[in-house]
Backbone as a printed PyTorch tensor [residue, N CA C, xyz], in Angstrom:
tensor([[[ 86.3250, -15.1890, 110.9660],
         [ 86.5320, -16.4470, 111.4860],
         [ 85.2760, -17.3060, 112.0230]],

        [[ 85.6700, -18.2790, 111.7960],
         [ 83.9800, -19.1430, 111.8850],
         [ 84.3780, -19.9540, 113.5910]],

        [[ 82.9870, -20.2490, 113.8910],
         [ 83.3200, -20.9810, 115.1440],
         [ 83.6670, -22.5770, 114.8090]],

        [[ 84.1240, -23.1130, 116.2380],
         [ 84.7990, -24.4780, 116.1020],
         [ 83.4340, -25.7010, 115.9290]],

        [[ 83.4880, -26.4350, 114.9890],
         [ 82.3950, -27.8350, 115.1130],
         [ 81.3490, -27.0900, 114.1130]],

        [[ 81.3710, -25.9260, 113.4250],
         [ 80.2910, -25.6050, 112.7340],
         [ 80.5940, -25.9550, 111.2650]],

        [[ 79.6590, -26.4050, 110.2290],
         [ 80.0710, -26.6390, 108.9060],
         [ 79.6770, -25.6390, 108.6100]],

        [[ 80.5810, -25.0330, 107.5740],
         [ 80.1960, -24.1470, 106.3440],
         [ 80.7170, -24.1710, 105.1550]],

        [[ 80.1100, -23.8370, 104.1420],
         [ 80.2500, -24.2610, 102.7600],
         [ 81.4570, -22.8570, 102.2720]],

        [[ 82.2630, -23.5460, 101.7890],
         [ 83.2670, -22.6780, 100.9020],
         [ 82.8010, -21.7960, 100.0120]],

        [[ 82.9760, -20.2860,  99.8750],
         [ 82.3150, -19.3820,  98.6190],
         [ 83.3220, -19.0390,  98.0140]],

        [[ 84.6760, -18.9390,  98.2980],
         [ 85.6310, -18.4760,  97.3380],
         [ 86.9060, -18.6870,  97.8980]],

        [[ 87.7330, -18.8820,  97.2670],
         [ 89.0780, -19.5230,  97.6370],
         [ 90.0820, -18.5130,  97.0360]],

        [[ 90.7780, -17.4880,  97.5730],
         [ 91.6020, -16.3080,  97.0190],
         [ 93.4090, -16.8350,  97.1180]],

        [[ 93.7050, -15.6550,  96.6520],
         [ 95.2990, -15.9710,  96.6420],
         [ 95.9000, -15.9860,  95.4730]],

        [[ 97.2200, -16.3540,  95.3180],
         [ 97.8760, -16.5220,  94.0710],
         [ 97.1090, -17.8990,  93.2190]],

        [[ 97.6860, -18.2850,  92.0360],
         [ 97.1580, -19.3210,  91.4820],
         [ 97.6530, -20.5940,  92.1090]],

        [[ 98.8660, -20.5600,  92.2650],
         [ 99.6400, -21.7190,  93.0280],
         [ 98.9580, -21.9720,  94.1850]],

        [[ 98.5900, -20.5080,  94.6600],
         [ 98.0820, -21.1040,  96.1520],
         [ 96.7360, -21.9650,  95.8690]],

        [[ 95.7760, -21.3780,  95.1480],
         [ 94.4360, -21.9310,  94.9460],
         [ 94.5430, -23.2460,  94.5150]],

        [[ 95.8270, -23.8450,  93.6910],
         [ 95.8820, -25.0750,  93.0110],
         [ 96.4380, -25.8870,  94.5050]],

        [[ 97.2500, -25.1160,  95.5000],
         [ 97.4200, -26.0210,  96.3640],
         [ 96.4170, -26.2990,  97.1820]],

        [[ 95.5620, -25.7770,  97.4140],
         [ 94.3590, -25.2440,  98.4580],
         [ 93.2710, -26.3350,  97.6330]],

        [[ 92.9320, -26.2550,  96.4680],
         [ 92.0210, -27.3820,  96.0630],
         [ 92.3750, -28.5500,  95.8650]],

        [[ 94.2110, -28.7700,  95.4000],
         [ 94.8660, -30.1530,  95.8230],
         [ 94.1630, -30.7070,  97.1920]],

        [[ 94.1360, -29.9860,  98.1700],
         [ 93.6340, -30.6240,  99.4790],
         [ 92.1680, -30.6130, 100.0050]],

        [[ 91.1050, -30.3990,  99.1350],
         [ 89.8560, -30.3430,  99.1620],
         [ 89.2850, -28.6750,  99.2530]],

        [[ 90.2780, -27.9200,  99.1370],
         [ 89.6240, -26.7410,  99.3770],
         [ 88.7520, -25.7470,  98.1790]],

        [[ 87.8960, -26.6640,  97.7080],
         [ 86.7290, -25.8390,  96.7210],
         [ 85.6860, -25.1790,  96.8070]],

        [[ 85.6010, -24.2730,  95.9530],
         [ 84.1120, -23.5360,  95.9120],
         [ 83.0050, -24.5340,  96.2920]],

        [[ 82.2930, -24.7610,  97.1220],
         [ 81.1560, -25.3330,  97.5380],
         [ 81.1980, -26.5340,  97.9980]],

        [[ 82.7120, -26.8790,  98.5020],
         [ 82.8560, -27.9160,  99.6680],
         [ 82.9100, -27.5670, 101.3870]],

        [[ 82.4070, -28.1460, 101.8340],
         [ 81.6630, -28.0700, 103.4570],
         [ 83.3780, -28.3140, 104.1540]],

        [[ 83.4630, -26.9270, 104.5000],
         [ 84.5680, -27.3860, 105.9110],
         [ 84.3510, -27.1130, 107.2210]],

        [[ 84.7590, -27.9330, 108.1810],
         [ 84.4140, -27.3430, 109.3660],
         [ 85.7490, -27.5390, 110.2810]],

        [[ 85.8090, -26.5510, 111.1650],
         [ 87.0240, -25.6670, 112.0000],
         [ 86.8470, -27.0040, 113.3570]],

        [[ 88.0930, -27.7540, 113.1150],
         [ 88.2460, -28.6000, 114.3730],
         [ 88.5980, -28.3650, 115.7120]],

        [[ 89.5280, -27.4720, 115.4760],
         [ 90.6520, -26.4470, 116.6020],
         [ 91.4260, -25.5560, 116.0320]],

        [[ 91.2890, -24.6450, 117.1390],
         [ 92.1040, -23.3720, 116.8250],
         [ 93.3520, -23.1980, 118.1920]],

        [[ 95.0370, -23.1740, 117.3630],
         [ 95.7060, -23.0090, 118.3050],
         [ 96.7660, -21.6510, 118.1620]],

        [[ 96.7740, -20.2970, 118.4370],
         [ 97.8560, -19.3870, 117.9860],
         [ 97.5060, -19.1010, 116.2340]],

        [[ 96.2130, -19.2510, 116.2650],
         [ 96.1000, -18.7910, 114.4710],
         [ 96.2660, -19.6490, 113.9010]],

        [[ 96.5680, -21.0450, 114.0240],
         [ 96.7770, -22.4960, 113.0550],
         [ 95.4080, -22.7070, 113.6800]],

        [[ 94.9760, -23.6010, 112.5240],
         [ 93.8820, -24.5230, 112.9690],
         [ 94.1070, -25.8880, 112.3460]],

        [[ 93.1800, -26.7640, 112.9270],
         [ 93.1450, -27.9720, 112.2650],
         [ 91.3140, -28.0010, 111.4030]],

        [[ 91.3690, -28.2440, 110.3140],
         [ 89.9100, -28.1920, 109.8540],
         [ 89.6170, -29.7020, 109.2490]],

        [[ 88.3730, -29.9310, 109.1190],
         [ 88.1090, -31.3910, 108.2270],
         [ 87.4540, -30.9370, 107.1810]],

        [[ 87.7560, -31.3200, 106.2710],
         [ 87.3760, -31.5750, 104.7640],
         [ 87.2140, -32.8630, 104.0300]],

        [[ 86.2510, -33.0340, 103.1430],
         [ 86.5810, -33.9390, 102.7130],
         [ 86.8130, -35.3960, 103.3370]],

        [[ 86.2440, -35.6940, 104.5290],
         [ 86.3740, -36.7820, 105.5160],
         [ 87.8280, -36.9590, 105.7220]],

        [[ 88.6940, -35.7130, 105.5390],
         [ 90.1260, -35.9430, 106.3800],
         [ 90.2560, -34.6280, 107.1560]],

        [[ 91.0600, -34.8580, 107.9890],
         [ 91.9470, -33.7300, 108.4650],
         [ 92.9710, -33.2780, 108.0650]],

        [[ 92.7950, -31.6770, 108.0600],
         [ 94.1530, -30.9170, 107.5710],
         [ 94.6570, -29.8160, 108.5890]],

        [[ 95.9540, -29.8010, 108.6310],
         [ 96.4050, -28.3850, 109.5380],
         [ 96.5430, -27.4500, 108.6040]],

        [[ 96.3590, -26.2850, 108.7350],
         [ 96.5040, -25.2630, 107.9130],
         [ 97.0430, -23.7320, 108.8940]],

        [[ 97.8950, -23.1450, 108.2250],
         [ 97.9900, -21.6890, 108.8950],
         [ 97.2330, -20.6410, 108.6740]],

        [[ 97.6090, -20.0060, 109.5750],
         [ 96.3450, -18.3330, 109.6110],
         [ 96.3540, -17.7690, 108.2280]],

        [[ 97.6000, -17.6830, 107.7860],
         [ 97.7660, -16.9850, 106.2390],
         [ 96.8630, -17.7770, 105.1230]],

        [[ 96.8870, -19.2680, 105.0130],
         [ 96.1290, -20.0740, 104.2150],
         [ 94.8010, -20.0250, 104.4540]],

        [[ 94.5200, -19.8620, 105.7770],
         [ 93.0450, -19.9040, 106.4510],
         [ 92.2360, -18.2310, 105.7100]],

        [[ 93.0190, -17.4220, 105.9830],
         [ 92.6670, -16.2050, 105.4770],
         [ 92.0540, -16.0470, 104.3140]],

        [[ 92.6590, -17.0640, 103.1670],
         [ 92.5370, -16.8850, 101.9390],
         [ 90.9560, -17.8570, 101.3670]],

        [[ 90.4680, -18.6300, 102.3550],
         [ 89.4550, -19.4600, 101.9550],
         [ 88.0360, -18.5360, 102.9800]],

        [[ 87.2460, -18.0260, 102.1620],
         [ 85.8260, -17.3900, 102.2100],
         [ 84.9950, -18.2920, 102.4010]],

        [[ 84.3080, -18.7150, 103.6090],
         [ 83.3520, -19.0980, 103.8630],
         [ 82.3310, -18.1370, 103.9910]]])
């Protein structure tokens, strides 16, 4: 897990092909910069490519920074 407000570079996106495509469509690609805005009960709001996206804990665990 990462600290809130700290920009991080995505090193790898794991999971099944379907999951990786879904995350890629949201902007979660290798080399992209992601910043956690807030976390609540394992779910989080992140800033990716100038957009705010809410993702669940399971999805977040597939994104390696």
